[in-house]
N, C-alpha and C positions, 0 to 999 in steps of 0.2 A: 550451508551448514550453520545451524544456530550456535550462538556463543554459549559455552557452558560456564556456569558460576558455581562457587562453593559457598554454602551457608552453614552456620552452626547455631544450634539452639541449646545452650547449656552443655555443649560438648557433643550433642547428638548432631552429626554432620550429614549434609546432603549435597548431591549434584543437582543443580536447578537450571532449567532452561525455559525460555519463552516460546510457547507453541502457538501463538496467536496468528502469525503471518507466514510461517514456514512449515514445510512438511517435516514432522518429527516422528513419523511412524516407526523408524528404525530404533528409536529410543524406547519403544514399548515392548521390545522383544526381551525375554528373560536372558538371552545370551549377551545382548548389548548392555543391559542393566548390570548383570553380574560382572562383566568385564570392566565397566566404569567404576564399580564399587569395590573391586578387588583391592585389598590393602597392600599388596605387593607390587601390582602392575597397573593399577587403575588410574583414574583421572588424578592429576597432580595439581594441587592448588598453588597459588603464588607463594605461600609460605613453606612449600615443600611437603605438606601432608598429602598422603596418597590414599585414594579410595574414599568410601563413604558408607554410612549406614543405610542409605536409600537414595532414591532419585525422585524428583518432582518436576512436573510440567505445569506451567501456568497457561491455562487455556482461556480463550475469549469468553466473556460473559454474555448477558442478554439484558432484556429490559428490567429484570429483577435483581440480577447478580452482577457485581463488578468483574468477577472472573470465576473460573472453575479450577479447582485444585485436583491434580491427578498424582497419586502417590504410589510408589513401589518400594518394597523392601529390597535389600541388597541381593536377594536370590531371585528377584523378578516377580515375586508374588505381590498381588495388589488387592484392591477392594476393601481397604480398611482406612481408618483415620489415623493421623499422626499428629499429636499435639505440638511437639517441638517443631515439626515440619510446618504445621499451620501458622505458627508465629513467624517462621522463616519466610514462608511464601507471602505473608503480608508485608514483611520488610522488603522482599524482592519487588512486589508490586509497587511499593512506594519508590524504590530506586528506579524503576522503569518509568516513573512519572505518571502512573495511574492516579486519577483523582476520584476518591470515593464520592458517590452521589448522596450518601446518607450522612451529611454533616460531619465529615472527618472519620467516619467508621466504615471500613470496607465490609461489604456483604459478599460472601462467596459460597460456592457449593462444593462439597467434598463427597467422598464415597458414602459417608454415613448421614448426609443431609446438609442443611444450611448452617453456616457459621458467620460470625462477625469478628473483625479484628481491628483494634485501635492502637495506634502508636502513642504511648504515654510519654516517652522521653527518648531523645536521640543525643548520643554523645559523639561529637565529631572526632575526638581523640581520647580514647579511654586508656592510654598507656601502651606499653610495648606489647602486652598480651593481646590487645584488640587494635592493631594499627589502622584498621579500616573504620574504627568506631563501631558502636552497636546501638541497637534500639531496644527499648523495653516495650513489649507488646502484650496487650490484654486480649486474649482470645476467648470467645464464647464457644464452649463445647455444646454437644447435644444434651438434652435432658437425660438423666440416668433413670431408667425404669426397671432394668434387669440386674438383680443382685440377690445373692443367697449364700448361706454357709456352704463351704466346700472343703473337703479334706480337713485340715486343721486351721482353716482361715476363711476367706471370703472370695467368692466369684463376683466380679463387677464388670459389666459391659459399658465402657465409656466411648463407644464407637470402635473399639478394639477389645477383644476378650482378655481379661486379666484375672489372675489368681493372686491374692494378697495374703502373705503370712507375716505375723508379728513375731519378732525375735528380740532377745535381750540386747543384742548389739549387731546392727546391720553390717558394720565394718568387719566383723569376725566371721561372716558367713562365706562359705565356699560357693559363690553364686554359680560358677560354671557347672559344678556337680549337682547342687541342690536345685538350681534353676532348670537344668536339662531334665532332671527326674520329674519335676512338677509339670513342665511344659508338655511332656509325653504321657502324663498319667492318664489311665483309661477313663477316669471320670470326665475328662475334657475332650475325649475322642468324639468324632474323628478329626475335628478342626484343631484341637489343642488350645493352649492359652499361654500368654506371656506370664512370667512368674516374678513377683515383686516381694522383696524382703524389707520389712519396715521396723525401725525401733524409734522410740520417743525419747528425746533428750530431756534433761531436767527442766529446761525452759519451755518445753512443749514443742520444739521444732522436730519435725519428722525427718528421719534419715531414710532415704529410699534408694535401693539398688534393684536393677531390673535385668532379667534375662529375657531377651526378645526373640520370639520365633520369627523366622524369616531372615533374621541376622544370625540366629543360632549361637548367640553368645551374649555376654553382658555389654550394654552400651553405657556411655557416661550419663545419660539421662533418657527417660521415656516420658513424654508429656501425658499420654493417655494413662500410663501406669502411675505417674505421680498423682493424677486426678483420681484414679481408682483407689490409691493408697489413702488419700485424704478422706474419701467417702467411707472406706472401710474403717478408718480410725474413728469417724463419727459413729458408725454402727457399733463400734466397740466401746462407745460411751467415754472416749477420751476427750477431755476439755479442749475446745478449740482456742486458737490464739485470740480470736475476736468473735463475739456473738452479739447479735442485735435482732430486732424484729425483721430486718431486711435479709438476714442470713448469717452464715458462719464463715470463718476463714482459718486456714492452716498455713503455717510457714514450712517450707520444704528445703532440705539440704540434699541436693543430688551430689554426684561425685565431685564436680568442680564448681558448681554454681548454686545460688539460692533462687527459689521460685515461691509462688504463693498460689493457693487454690481457694476460690470462693464459691459458695453454693447456697441454695435455699432449700431446706427440707420441706417437702410437700406433705400436708397433714394426712392425706389418704395414701401415702407411700410414694417413694421416689424422690428425686432431687431435680430442681429446676434452677435457672439462672446460674449455670455452672461456668466459671471462668478460670482460665489458667494464665497466670501472669509471670513473665520471665523474659530473659534476654534473647535476642536474635541478631546475628551479625554476619556480614559478608567477609569471607576470608580472602583478603586481597593484599 
């Protein structure tokens, strides 16, 4: 039986296991995933937190990739990318002792294609809130090529489908009600979309709250949603925190943590060199 671990990326938490040497097929069933992620009776981390937003399996790599990331939502659905999960699985690979072959940068394959992950900083003891320490991970996302106006906002595909709506104050939004309505709106049928609500602070920081399909509720952070929110903000002509010939960057405030998104607008449309930077820590 593989050892189960609990990781958190900006509050978005996951059950994580190493699938390289043991049979982990039972952890791919929707029933097993839902049971482990159940917030009342699921997997209990060392700090007492129960359940998770999703489950990830780190699989063996090949001549090109250091490992493969397999991700499932808490309801057992899969086939999509998770940005916070991507940072966490890079941190997990580092804890397992994997050594990246590309000069300190992990190369891995996820459902939406190739990614890279680089650990920028590691804190051995970040206080009582992070007793296991945490790492800051810079995760390269896929290039964003699909985006268009939708409803009263933007649809952006960042490896997962997202709807982004701008509001005066993200903290005042009833995310459970408004998010569920947008998630099931016929314009996104039959697959649906995650729903993000974004406001811009006076200093330019984006406040982002996300209703995630598959979880069917608000999560403390959504990496692909935060990335979609930054790109939609650029499309809305909101001034970024940083801009240069190399690209632009936005600072993000999720529910309990700060992150950053960097990308480069492509002249003929789309966005390349998309990076999501933020924390990842093992709950232990």
